[in-house]
Each structure stands twice: as C-alpha cells, then as structure tokens.
C-alpha positions in Angstrom: 2.9 -19.0 -3.7 5.7 -20.6 -1.8 5.4 -22.2 1.3 7.4 -24.6 3.8 6.2 -27.2 6.3 7.1 -27.4 9.7 6.2 -30.6 11.5 8.3 -33.2 13.7 6.1 -35.8 12.4 6.7 -37.1 9.0 3.5 -38.6 8.1 2.0 -35.2 9.0 4.7 -33.6 6.5 3.5 -36.1 4.0 -0.3 -35.5 4.4 0.4 -31.7 3.9 2.2 -31.9 0.7 -0.1 -34.2 -0.7 -2.9 -31.4 0.0 -0.7 -28.9 -1.1 -0.2 -30.5 -4.5 -3.9 -30.1 -5.0 -3.5 -26.3 -5.1 -2.2 -25.0 -8.4 -0.7 -21.9 -7.4 1.0 -23.7 -4.1 4.8 -24.3 -4.5 6.7 -26.3 -1.5 10.1 -24.8 -0.9 11.1 -27.0 2.0 10.0 -29.0 4.7 11.5 -29.1 7.9 11.4 -31.6 11.2 12.0 -28.8 13.7 11.5 -25.5 13.8 15.5 -24.4 14.0 16.3 -25.8 10.6 13.4 -23.7 9.2 15.0 -20.6 10.9 18.1 -21.4 9.4 16.3 -21.9 5.9 14.3 -18.5 6.3 17.2 -16.5 7.3 18.3 -16.9 3.8 14.9 -17.4 2.0 11.6 -16.0 1.7 8.4 -17.5 1.8 4.7 -16.5 1.4 3.4 -19.0 3.7 3.9 -21.4 6.4 2.2 -24.7 7.5 3.5 -24.8 11.2 2.8 -27.6 13.8 2.3 -26.1 17.4 3.8 -29.1 19.7 7.5 -30.0 18.4 10.1 -31.2 21.0 12.7 -28.5 22.4 11.4 -25.6 20.3 7.5 -25.3 20.0 5.5 -23.6 17.2 4.5 -20.9 19.6 8.4 -20.3 20.4 9.0 -20.3 16.4 6.3 -17.7 15.8 7.8 -15.3 19.1 11.3 -15.5 17.1 10.2 -14.3 13.8 11.1 -10.8 13.0 9.3 -10.6 9.7 6.8 -13.4 9.8 5.1 -14.5 6.3 1.8 -15.8 6.8 1.1 -19.0 8.7 -1.6 -21.7 9.0 -1.2 -23.6 12.2 -1.5 -27.4 12.1 -2.1 -29.3 15.4 -4.0 -32.2 17.2 -4.7 -29.9 20.0 -7.1 -26.9 20.1 -6.6 -25.4 23.1 -3.8 -23.0 21.7 -6.4 -21.6 19.1 -7.5 -18.2 21.1 -3.4 -17.7 21.8 -2.4 -18.3 18.1 -5.3 -15.8 17.0 -3.7 -12.7 18.7 -0.9 -12.8 16.1 -2.4 -10.9 12.5 -0.3 -13.3 10.4 -1.8 -16.0 11.6 -4.7 -16.9 9.0 -5.9 -20.3 10.0 -5.7 -23.2 12.5 -6.3 -26.7 11.1 -6.8 -29.3 13.5 -5.5 -33.3 12.5 -6.6 -35.1 10.8 -6.7 -32.3 8.0 -9.3 -33.1 5.3 -8.9 -31.5 1.7 -12.1 -29.3 1.7 -11.1 -27.6 5.3 -7.8 -27.2 3.7 -8.8 -25.5 0.7 -10.9 -23.0 2.7 -7.6 -22.3 4.7 -5.9 -21.3 1.4 -9.0 -19.2 0.2 -8.2 -17.6 3.5 -4.8 -16.7 2.4 -5.6 -15.6 -1.2 -8.3 -13.1 0.3 -6.0 -11.5 2.8 -3.5 -11.2 -0.3 -5.8 -9.6 -2.8 -6.9 -7.5 0.4 -3.3 -6.5 1.2 -2.7 -5.4 -2.5 -5.6 -3.4 -2.8 -4.5 -1.4 0.3 -1.1 -0.7 -1.1 -2.2 0.1 -4.3 -4.7 2.8 -2.8 -1.7 4.0 -0.7 0.7 4.1 -3.7 -2.1 6.4 -5.9 -3.2 8.5 -3.0 -1.2 11.9 -3.5 0.4 13.0 -0.7 -0.5 16.6 -0.2 1.9 17.2 2.5 4.5 16.6 0.1 6.5 19.6 -1.1 8.8 20.0 -4.5 11.9 22.1 -5.7 12.3 24.7 -7.9 15.3 26.0 -9.3 16.2 29.9 -9.1 19.5 31.2 -9.8 21.2 28.1 -9.5 19.6 27.7 -5.9 17.1 25.0 -5.4 14.3 26.5 -3.0 11.7 23.9 -1.3 7.9 25.0 -1.6 5.2 23.5 0.5 2.6 22.2 -2.2 -0.4 23.2 0.2 1.1 26.7 0.4 0.4 27.3 -3.3 -2.8 28.9 -4.3 -2.1 29.9 -8.0 0.3 29.0 -10.7 0.2 31.4 -13.7 2.0 31.0 -17.0 3.9 34.1 -18.4 5.4 33.0 -21.8 8.6 31.1 -21.1 8.1 31.4 -17.4 5.6 30.6 -14.5 4.8 32.5 -11.6 4.0 30.4 -8.7 1.9 32.4 -5.8 2.3 30.8 -2.4 0.9 32.2 1.0 4.2 33.7 2.3 5.8 34.9 -1.4 5.8 34.6 -5.3 8.4 32.6 -7.2 8.8 33.1 -11.1 10.5 29.9 -12.8 11.8 29.1 -15.9 9.5 26.3 -16.8 6.3 25.4 -18.6 2.7 25.0 -16.8 2.5 21.3 -18.2 5.8 20.4 -16.4 4.6 21.9 -13.1 1.4 20.3 -13.6 2.8 16.7 -13.5 4.4 17.7 -9.9 1.1 18.5 -8.6 -1.2 16.2 -6.9 -4.5 15.9 -8.6 -6.7 16.1 -5.7 -5.6 19.6 -4.6 -4.8 21.2 -7.8 -6.7 21.8 -11.1 -5.6 23.7 -14.8 -8.7 25.6 -15.1 -7.2 27.5 -18.1 -4.3 27.2 -20.4 -2.5 29.7 -18.4 -3.6 29.0 -14.8 -3.6 26.1 -12.1 -5.3 26.6 -9.2 -5.4 25.2 -5.4 -9.0 24.0 -5.2 -9.1 24.7 -1.4 -8.0 28.4 -1.8 -11.2 29.0 -3.8 -13.0 31.8 -2.3 -15.9 32.5 -4.9 -17.0 31.5 -8.2 -18.9 33.8 -10.4 -20.1 33.0 -14.0 -16.5 32.1 -15.8 -14.2 33.4 -13.0 -13.3 32.1 -9.7 -11.7 34.5 -6.7 -8.5 32.8 -5.2 -7.2 35.1 -2.5 -7.6 38.5 -4.5 -6.9 37.0 -7.8 -10.1 36.7 -10.0 -9.1 33.7 -12.5 -10.9 33.1 -15.8 -12.4 29.4 -16.3 -12.2 28.2 -19.6 -15.4 26.7 -21.1 -14.1 23.3 -21.3 -12.9 23.1 -17.7 -15.8 24.4 -16.0 -17.5 20.9 -16.0 -14.6 19.3 -14.4 -14.2 22.2 -12.1 -17.9 22.0 -10.9 -17.3 18.0 -10.8 -14.2 18.5 -8.4 -15.9 21.2 -5.7 -18.5 18.8 -5.0 -15.9 16.6 -3.5 -14.6 18.9 -1.5 
C-alpha cells in the first residue's frame, strides 16, 4: 500500500515514517511539508493512503481535502481534536490520530484501512459477477445486426445448424449453436433444461412431470436437468 505524509513539522513526519516502517505492507512514496507540494505530486502519481496534518500554514489539511477530485483514503494526524466531527463527514477519511501517536493506536488505524479495502474489493467483485439482466445482445441475420432485449426472450430452441430465438415481440432464426448462445446469457435468468432448449425461468407458466409450459410451448425437461431446475425455482 503506497502512502504519503503531509505535515509541516519535520519531527512529526519522522515519527509517522518510523511508525510506517513497523507495517510490512506500507510503502512511503513521499513526504511533504505543505499541501501544495503534495498536490503537485498527486497530479502525476497515485497513492492508496495519505497521512494528513490538519493545522498547516497558508493551506490547511481541510482545505487540501476539499481540493481533491479523486481522494484516496486519508488518516488525519493532529494535536487538536475539535475538527474530528467535521472530518468524518468525508467517507474517505478513515481515522483521526491525535498526536503524540503511539504504535498500538497507529496499528488500529491501519487495520481500519485494510478492512475498508477488503470490503471495497468484495463489493466490486459482487458487482462484476452479478449478471445484468437488463443487458441486450446482437444477432446477425442476413448481414444485419439486430439487438435483442434479453428479458424479452422466453425460449431458445436448437434446430440442426440453426437456433430459434422466441421473444415477446417476434421470433428469430440464427445460424449458430445453443452452446454459443448459452455463453451470452445471464445464468440468473436462463437455464438449459434439455439438449435442445434454453428457457427463461421468469416465463414459466406451469410445470408438470418432465415438462414445463413456457407461454404456449410445452418444453421437455431432461432427467439430468430437473434437479437444477427445481433448485433454481426455489430462488425465484
């Protein structure tokens, strides 16, 4: 984790550097005696964390915070506690260290940063892996690209070297394979229930024995796919 230190007092910067050296994954990319120097650095470099003093001449720590367009995580360092409430109005300020800073308290602050980083990565991963059922995709028919709204599809049927895509508005016949189309579909919405059929789970009207009713189409369910179908229906 790359960090910088901004403090007008040299001894304060030395103390924070010493504390940083006690943390294995902290790398100090720079130290600055005023916020303007730090801003010039950040215009050309990115960091994960800033240790920022509030009381600095000419351009205070809070002025610096307000000037940041894409702020990284910040830990405030100060001998004055009266700015704590105002500081925590910003989501990217994760802690407030009161000087003189001791190692145990410093470690707790870094733990907060690490927890927030893990949480952010987890959320990002969930968003990335969550299928967007509002998406659409394109099919090629007679050298024309036709956009199809995915939720409007209720049935896809394999017919030799072609597949038939049935939607709420009209049907399309495309030269492709069921496997190729299946790869483009969100798993949360579609399920291959037979070697020749993929259905939209939201469009099921009825289930009886080894078949499902989709609109007016009765579609067979293979024995191997039935457990998966029933499992998925429990989630609807």
